[in-house]
Structure formats: C-alpha cells, structure tokens
N, C-alpha and C positions, 0 to 999 in steps of 0.2 A: 045664648044663655046668660049673657051679661046682666040681664035685668032680673035675674033670680038669685036668691041666696043658695049656697051649696046645700044647706039643710033641706031646701025645698026640692032639689033635683037629684038627690041620691037616696037610696033606700036606707032605712033605719039601721040595717046590718052592715052597711058599707063602711070601709075603713075611713073614708072621708068624714063620716060623722064623728069618729073618735078624734081625728085630727082637729076638727073645728072645736070640739068640746074640751079637749085635753091639752093641746099644744099651745105654747106661747111663742110666736115667731119673734126673733130678736133681730133688729137692724144692725148687724155687725158685718163689717168688711175690712179691707186692708188699711183704711184710714184710722182705724181704732188702735190705740196703744194700750199698754197695761193699765194705765191710770183710768182710761175710759172704761175698760172692762170692770175694774174695781167699783167705779161709780154705778155701773149698771147692776152689778151684784147687790150693792147696797140698796138701790132703788127697788129692785125686785123683792129683796128681803123685807124692807119696810112695808111695801104694799101687801105682801103675803101675811105679815103680822096683823095688819089693819083689817084684813078680811076674816080673821079667825074669831 
C-alpha cells in the first residue's frame, strides 16, 4: 500500500479521511525547548493568517 495515498485506500467515511484533511502533524520531540516551541507557534500563526 505504500504506492497509494491514504485518501485512495480508505472510504470517505473513514476517520483517516478526517486526519488527512484536518490535522497538522508537528515534528516535535525531546530536542525541542521552549524557544523552539514559540518559533513553531509563530510560524503556524503567520501561515494561518496568510491563508485567510
């Protein structure tokens, strides 16, 4: 199944459809500190404003 997009191999009603369309995965792990988190929040905020 690695050659297909998740939207192609699950039904329209599947929760995976919602995950793909509504969630934004963030690459955060133990290496991130508070300053890194603040930068990420600012970047997300700026991008969301630009899309409106």
